[in-house]
C-alpha positions, -999 to +999 in steps of 0.1 A: +374-170-056+392-203-065+365-213-092+368-251-074+345-230-044+318-225-069+292-243-044+301-212-018+298-190-040+267-177-035+268-177+005+294-155+002+283-136-028+266-111-007+285-113+023+324-108+009+330-090+046+327-125+055+355-139+034+395-140+033+425-171+031+416-189+065+383-191+057+387-201+017+405-230+035+381-237+059+358-237+023+385-264+008+383-292+036+345-287+034+341-298-002+364-326-001+332-342+025+315-326+001+326-347-030+315-382-009+281-370-001+251-370-020+251-333-029+211-335-017+218-342+014+242-310+021+229-278+028+252-249+045+232-218+066+251-184+078+243-177+107+245-144+130+242-150+170+242-115+178+212-109+164+198-145+168+186-147+131+198-164+095+219-142+069+222-173+041+200-205+041+210-228+013+174-234-010+179-272-010+174-271+032+140-280+021+145-310-001+170-321+027+146-312+057+112-309+042+120-276+069+105-240+048+138-215+042+116-190+049+102-202+081+136-205+093+148-170+077+116-153+098+118-174+135+154-177+124+177-195+152+148-198+180+124-219+151+154-243+148+158-245+184+124-257+189+126-286+161+159-300+174+142-334+191+132-338+230+154-366+236+187-342+225+179-308+234+198-305+262+228-326+261+228-306+225+229-275+245+259-288+265+277-303+242+278-268+225+289-247+259+314-273+265+324-268+228+325-231+235+344-234+273+372-248+253+374-223+232+373-198+248+395-211+276+420-233+256+424-213+221+446-181+223+424-154+203+443-153+168+431-190+165+403-191+171+390-183+136+413-218+126+384-240+147+358-257+132+334-279+156+313-306+149+285-319+170+254-343+160+216-342+172+182-354+154+154-325+139+120-335+146+108-316+115+073-332+107+053-351+140+059-379+121+095-376+104+128-372+123+162-369+106+196-369+116+218-340+114+256-334+116+268-299+117+298-281+114+303-252+121+332-225+111+342-193+129+341-162+103+337-136+128+348-131+171+329-098+189+354-080+211+358-107+237+367-134+214+334-156+210+324-164+178+293-145+167+291-153+129+295-190+117+291-210+084+277-241+093+278-270+070+247-294+077+244-336+065+212-345+066+205-390+076+174-397+068+170-430+094+159-404+126+172-434+150+187-422+181+228-418+185+250-412+209+254-372+208+294-365+199+312-330+200+344-322+184+367-290+182+395-297+156+424-268+139+437-262+108+476-270+118+500-254+095+493-269+066+460-265+070+444-294+074+426-302+107+436-318+140+419-325+166+420-304+199+391-317+220+364-346+218+339-356+241+311-382+236+276-377+258+263-408+253+269-449+265+278-460+236+317-450+226+314-439+191+339-457+168+356-478+179+376-456+211+395-442+192+425-414+197+416-378+183+448-389+161+428-420+154+404-396+146+416-378+126+438-407+104+403-419+097+388-391+088+416-384+060+416-421+048+376-417+046+380-382+016+403-404-006+443-398+011+472-419+010+490-432+040+517-408+027+494-381+016+484-384+059+516-383+072+528-354+055+496-334+068+496-345+100+534-340+108+540-377+103+557-414+090+539-430+070+550-461+090+530-443+116+499-439+100+500-468+088+503-484+123+477-465+131+458-480+098+455-513+115+450-501+148+418-488+134+412-518+115+411-537+141+388-512+171+364-506+148+365-541+131+368-540+099+389-560+075+401-535+054+403-499+047+377-497+017+349-501+044+361-475+059+338-449+042+309-465+047+323-469+083+323-432+085+287-428+067+270-452+089+284-437+123+280-398+110+314-390+111+318-364+083 
């Protein structure tokens, strides 16, 4: 395993069969997010939906959320499901269903392991504490029907607990191993990110993690001039004055 991916070594130490070149590429994209977020705010979970259990949970989940790791291992997916905020759970489940339907109907079998799914929700970790969570889910193993059954979840915790519209994204690795958004749906009344197009969302994400216009153009197969045009439109739609404010905006809107 590439030494730059050492943060993820523990996940695959006893699950080496899940690791391959495509997974390494996904992990590289996730570490870009890790590089601009506080380490204490993120954790990893390896989920098996065929058994409804977790095969790996980062130790720092307890610090990030206050949830007990041993209870998550013993209770499995049902335990975490019961912690999803009562006002979010039905919308969140609908978002997951819509993402899976899109994946199974619109994405070819061979491309499904190139997918990354992102969504947000709140966890009621204690009776008096709610946190916002953004989850990026990477399929590692498909069943005989091509449905993802084992996935690596990358979780980012935002400690304010304020109700936010739930948003669902599906992204796919392109030929240059960069994510491009192929599906987006907003489940709230508030339009996230000023109504940006899928292309503008991709450019916004790459700007937030420090890419130049030239680098973005190369990754998304568009010209630098086109990127700069999108960049100006993004600033106008988000009502921010310069690109240095983009990271703060993305953090505030839980887009990373």
